[in-house]
C-alpha positions as CSV (number, residue, x, y, z in Angstrom):
1,M,96.2,164.4,82.8
2,I,97.0,167.3,84.9
3,A,93.3,166.9,86.3
4,Y,93.6,163.2,86.4
5,F,96.6,163.7,89.0
6,V,95.4,166.5,90.9
7,R,92.1,164.0,91.6
8,R,94.7,161.6,92.7
9,F,96.2,163.8,95.1
10,F,93.2,164.7,96.7
11,L,92.0,160.9,97.1
12,I,95.4,160.8,99.6
13,I,93.4,162.4,102.1
14,P,90.3,160.4,102.7
15,T,92.9,157.2,102.0
16,F,95.3,158.6,104.6
17,I,92.4,159.0,107.3
18,G,91.0,155.6,106.7
19,I,94.5,153.6,107.1
20,T,95.3,155.7,110.3
21,I,92.1,155.7,111.9
22,M,91.9,152.0,111.7
23,V,95.4,151.4,113.0
24,F,94.8,154.1,115.9
25,T,91.6,152.5,116.8
26,I,93.6,149.2,117.1
27,T,96.3,150.8,119.2
28,R,93.4,151.7,121.5
29,F,92.3,148.3,122.3
30,V,95.2,146.2,122.4
31,P,96.5,145.4,125.5
32,G,99.9,146.2,127.0
33,G,100.0,150.1,126.0
34,P,101.7,152.5,128.2
35,I,99.8,152.9,131.0
36,E,99.8,149.1,131.4
37,R,103.4,149.1,131.0
38,I,103.9,152.0,133.6
39,L,101.6,150.1,135.8
40,L,103.7,146.9,135.4
41,N,107.3,148.7,136.1
42,A,105.9,150.4,138.9
43,Q,104.4,147.1,140.6
44,K,107.7,145.8,139.9
45,M,109.6,148.8,141.7
46,Q,106.9,148.2,144.5
47,T,108.0,144.4,144.8
48,M,111.7,145.3,145.1
49,N,111.6,148.0,147.3
50,S,109.3,145.8,149.6
51,S,111.7,142.8,149.9
52,S,114.2,145.7,151.2
53,N,111.9,146.8,153.8
54,I,111.7,150.5,152.1
55,S,108.0,150.6,150.6
56,S,106.9,152.7,153.3
57,S,109.0,155.7,151.9
58,L,107.1,155.5,148.6
59,S,104.2,157.8,147.6
60,L,102.3,155.0,146.1
61,S,99.1,154.0,147.0
62,S,98.2,151.8,150.1
63,G,95.8,148.9,150.8
64,T,94.8,147.1,147.9
65,G,98.0,146.2,146.0
66,Q,97.8,148.8,143.2
67,P,101.2,150.3,142.6
68,L,99.3,153.9,141.4
69,S,96.6,155.6,142.9
70,E,93.3,156.1,140.6
71,S,94.2,159.9,140.5
72,Q,97.7,158.8,139.2
73,I,96.0,156.3,136.6
74,E,93.5,159.1,135.4
75,S,96.2,161.5,135.1
76,L,98.3,159.1,132.9
77,K,95.1,158.4,130.8
78,Q,94.7,162.1,130.2
79,Y,98.4,162.6,129.5
80,Y,98.2,159.8,126.8
81,G,94.6,160.5,125.4
82,F,92.9,157.4,126.8
83,D,90.3,159.5,128.5
84,K,88.6,160.5,125.5
85,P,86.7,158.6,123.1
86,V,88.8,157.0,120.0
87,I,87.2,159.5,117.7
88,L,87.8,162.6,119.5
89,S,91.5,161.2,120.5
90,Y,92.3,160.5,116.7
91,F,91.1,163.8,115.5
92,S,93.1,165.4,118.2
93,W,96.3,163.4,117.0
94,L,95.6,164.1,113.2
95,G,95.3,167.9,114.2
96,K,98.7,167.5,115.7
97,I,100.1,165.5,113.0
98,C,99.2,168.2,110.6
99,T,101.3,171.0,112.5
100,G,104.2,168.8,112.7
101,D,103.8,167.5,116.0
102,F,103.8,163.9,116.3
103,G,104.0,163.5,120.0
104,Y,106.5,162.0,122.4
105,S,107.7,158.3,122.6
106,T,106.5,156.6,125.4
107,R,109.6,154.4,125.7
108,Y,112.6,156.9,125.2
109,Y,110.3,160.3,126.4
110,D,111.9,161.8,123.3
111,P,110.1,163.7,120.2
112,V,108.8,161.2,117.7
113,L,109.5,163.2,114.6
114,T,113.4,163.7,116.0
115,M,113.6,160.2,116.4
116,I,112.4,159.5,112.9
117,I,114.4,162.1,111.4
118,N,117.4,160.9,113.0
119,R,116.7,157.3,111.7
120,I,115.9,158.1,108.1
121,P,119.4,158.8,106.6
122,I,120.1,155.1,107.4
123,S,117.6,153.5,105.7
124,L,117.7,156.1,102.9
125,Y,121.3,155.0,102.4
126,F,120.3,151.5,102.1
127,G,117.3,152.1,100.2
128,I,119.1,154.0,97.2
129,L,121.7,151.6,97.1
130,T,119.1,148.9,96.9
131,I,117.5,150.6,94.1
132,I,120.3,151.3,92.2
133,I,121.7,147.9,92.3
134,I,118.2,146.4,91.4
135,Y,117.5,148.7,88.4
136,G,121.0,148.7,87.1
137,V,121.5,144.8,87.2
138,C,117.9,143.6,86.8
139,I,117.0,145.3,83.7
140,P,120.5,144.2,81.8
141,L,120.0,140.7,83.0
142,G,116.4,140.4,82.4
143,I,117.1,141.6,78.4
144,L,120.1,139.1,78.5
145,K,118.0,136.2,79.6
146,A,115.3,136.9,77.5
147,V,117.5,137.2,74.3
148,K,119.4,133.7,75.7
149,H,116.1,132.1,76.3
150,K,116.7,128.4,77.0
151,T,120.6,128.8,77.0
152,G,122.9,127.7,79.5
153,F,123.3,131.2,80.7
154,D,119.5,131.4,81.1
155,N,119.2,128.1,83.1
156,I,122.0,128.8,85.5
157,T,120.9,132.2,86.3
158,S,117.1,131.2,86.5
159,I,118.4,128.5,89.3
160,I,120.2,131.4,91.3
161,I,117.4,133.7,90.8
162,F,114.4,131.2,92.2
163,T,117.3,130.0,95.0
164,G,117.1,133.9,96.3
165,Y,113.3,134.4,95.6
166,A,112.4,131.3,97.9
167,I,114.7,132.9,100.8
168,P,113.2,135.7,102.2
169,G,115.8,138.7,102.9
170,W,116.2,138.4,106.6
171,V,116.6,134.5,106.5
172,A,119.1,135.2,104.1
173,G,120.8,137.4,106.3
174,V,120.9,135.3,109.2
175,I,122.7,132.5,107.1
176,M,125.3,134.9,105.8
177,L,125.8,136.2,109.2
178,V,126.3,132.8,110.7
179,L,128.7,131.6,107.6
180,F,130.7,134.7,107.0
181,A,130.7,136.6,110.3
182,S,130.0,134.1,113.3
183,N,132.1,131.2,111.7
184,N,134.8,132.7,109.6
185,D,134.8,136.3,110.9
186,F,134.9,137.6,107.0
187,F,132.1,140.3,108.1
188,P,131.2,142.2,111.4
189,L,128.3,140.7,113.2
190,G,126.0,144.0,112.9
191,G,125.5,147.4,113.1
192,L,126.8,150.1,110.3
193,V,130.1,151.1,112.1
194,S,132.7,149.9,114.5
195,D,133.0,150.5,118.1
196,I,136.2,152.5,117.2
197,F,134.9,154.2,114.4
198,D,135.6,157.8,115.8
199,E,139.5,156.8,116.1
200,L,139.9,155.8,112.1
201,S,140.8,158.0,109.6
202,F,138.5,159.4,106.7
203,V,139.7,156.7,104.4
204,E,139.5,154.4,107.1
205,K,135.9,155.2,107.9
206,I,134.6,154.9,104.6
207,Y,136.2,151.4,104.2
208,D,134.6,150.4,107.9
209,I,131.0,151.6,106.5
210,F,131.7,149.7,103.2
211,W,132.5,146.5,105.2
212,H,129.4,146.9,107.3
213,T,127.1,147.3,104.3
214,I,127.7,144.2,102.2
215,L,126.0,141.8,103.9
216,P,122.7,143.8,105.0
217,L,122.6,145.6,101.2
218,L,122.9,141.6,99.9
219,S,119.8,140.7,102.3
220,Y,117.9,144.2,100.8
221,V,118.3,143.0,97.3
222,I,117.6,139.4,97.1
223,G,114.2,139.4,97.0
224,S,113.3,142.4,94.7
225,F,116.1,141.2,92.5
226,S,114.4,138.3,91.5
227,V,111.1,139.7,90.9
228,M,112.3,142.5,88.7
229,T,114.7,140.2,86.8
230,L,112.0,137.9,85.7
231,L,109.5,140.2,85.3
232,M,112.0,142.3,82.7
233,K,112.5,138.9,81.0
234,N,109.0,137.7,80.8
235,T,107.5,141.4,79.2
236,L,110.5,141.5,76.9
237,M,110.1,137.9,75.7
238,D,106.2,138.6,75.3
239,N,107.1,141.5,73.1
240,L,109.3,140.0,71.0
241,S,107.0,137.4,70.1
242,C,104.6,140.1,68.6
243,D,103.8,141.0,65.4
244,Y,105.2,144.3,65.2
245,V,108.6,142.9,66.0
246,R,108.6,140.3,63.7
247,T,107.3,142.7,61.0
248,A,110.1,145.1,61.8
249,I,112.7,142.2,61.5
250,A,111.2,141.0,58.2
251,K,111.5,144.5,56.9
252,G,115.4,144.4,57.5
253,L,115.8,145.6,60.9
254,S,118.3,143.8,62.8
255,F,117.4,142.1,65.7
256,K,119.6,144.0,68.1
257,K,117.5,147.0,67.2
258,A,114.4,145.5,66.9
259,V,115.2,144.5,70.7
260,F,116.6,147.8,71.6
261,R,114.2,150.4,69.4
262,H,110.7,148.8,69.7
263,A,110.5,145.7,72.3
264,L,112.1,147.3,75.2
265,R,110.3,150.3,75.7
266,N,107.1,148.3,75.8
267,S,108.7,145.9,78.1
268,L,109.8,148.8,80.6
269,I,106.1,149.5,81.3
270,P,105.7,147.0,84.1
271,I,108.8,148.1,85.8
272,A,107.8,151.4,85.8
273,T,104.6,150.5,87.6
274,H,106.9,149.3,90.4
275,F,109.3,152.2,90.6
276,G,107.0,154.5,92.4
277,N,105.9,151.7,95.1
278,N,109.7,151.6,96.1
279,I,109.8,154.9,97.2
280,S,108.4,153.8,100.8
281,I,110.9,151.2,100.9
282,I,113.8,153.6,100.3
283,L,113.2,155.7,103.2
284,M,111.4,153.1,105.6
285,G,113.7,150.2,105.6
286,S,112.8,146.7,106.5
287,F,111.8,145.8,109.8
288,L,113.4,142.6,110.0
289,I,116.6,142.9,108.3
290,E,117.6,145.9,110.3
291,K,116.9,143.7,113.4
292,V,118.9,141.2,112.3
293,F,122.1,143.2,111.4
294,N,120.9,145.6,114.5
295,I,121.2,148.6,112.0
296,N,119.9,151.6,113.8
297,G,117.3,152.6,111.0
298,M,113.7,153.3,110.3
299,G,113.2,149.5,110.0
300,L,114.6,148.7,113.4
301,L,112.9,151.6,115.2
302,G,109.6,150.5,113.9
303,Y,110.4,147.0,114.9
304,E,111.1,148.2,118.6
305,S,108.1,150.4,118.7
306,I,105.8,147.6,117.6
307,I,107.4,145.0,120.2
308,D,107.4,148.0,123.3
309,R,104.1,149.0,122.4
310,D,105.2,152.4,121.6
311,Y,102.0,154.0,119.7
312,P,103.1,157.6,119.2
313,V,106.3,156.1,117.2
314,V,103.9,153.4,115.7
315,M,101.5,156.0,114.3
316,G,104.2,158.3,113.4
317,I,106.3,155.9,111.1
318,L,102.8,154.5,109.7
319,A,101.6,158.3,108.6
320,I,104.9,158.6,107.1
321,S,104.8,155.4,105.2
322,S,101.5,155.4,104.2
323,L,101.9,158.9,102.7
324,L,104.9,157.8,100.6
325,F,103.2,154.8,99.4
326,M,100.1,156.9,98.3
327,I,102.4,159.4,96.6
328,G,104.5,156.4,95.1
329,N,101.5,154.9,93.1
330,I,101.1,158.4,91.8
331,L,104.8,158.5,91.0
332,S,104.2,155.0,89.2
333,D,101.4,156.5,86.9
334,I,103.6,159.4,85.8
335,C,106.5,156.5,85.0
336,V,103.9,154.5,83.0
337,A,102.7,157.5,81.1
338,I,106.4,158.7,80.6
339,V,107.4,155.2,79.1
340,D,104.2,154.2,77.2
341,P,103.1,157.1,75.0
342,R,99.8,155.7,74.3
343,V,98.6,156.2,78.0
344,R,96.3,159.3,78.4
345,F,95.0,159.6,81.8
346,Q,91.4,161.2,81.8
């Protein structure tokens, strides 16, 4: 089993290279990159200054309407690595990534790694709470729905679960903001803290964070909650109909003990396969949910970097998220091996 996981860890390297080189190549050919944005801003400045009759004082190129000279454009290409072939630029970026140098944001001009580290605690906060709620509620609820199949409790909870499954988390966030924040002012409109957060006492700060957390957390939970509950219910029902459970009950074991001693452990195997994959969600957050609630986490950073063509930030987030996803897959296999003693990875 150890040899299997060692091979899986080594497979991370070519997979990581394949993912990042594909996205890196796309960023080199998609229009609207940092150089185009600088040219556009320079052109706007030239137009504004021309209208004020002070364009002659600018050190911009003259004659053809080009806001920057050819030498300035070449300097920008060299600075951002656009003067080299894609493959050379990629391996130059990869070498820097291996040393912890994620480059600088083309929008904020701050170190990318510093920006990511500053945003991770917020997404980690929501991610951990989401995982605790999902597994703490979905597993007991799924067990109860399987045991009480086709009862009133099962039917009512199924309606609620399917309704939640049909609504994306960010859409549910917009609806809750309109109903409970905009129209009725029960909850804040966005952010993680109030504007007067620094003036509050310690207890008031905790309450303020809690009050700002409720709606975003519900938006995070809605989608995964439905999937995990139904997965737990369906797998447990499948195991309850198996011969080994009926045999255990026929031999005198109570139904409750048959569920928790025999059927439950086998039913947790599909749940275990999803656990490792949630690692990337814990740290990376949700782009649209954080945008809707204006939460300054990894999701909002990723969303803004894509919109603004801030490619160093995009690549930095991609590098971290892809690594987390692949490590999460390995953790899923480990969880399966722990839950199911029949599994032997060779």
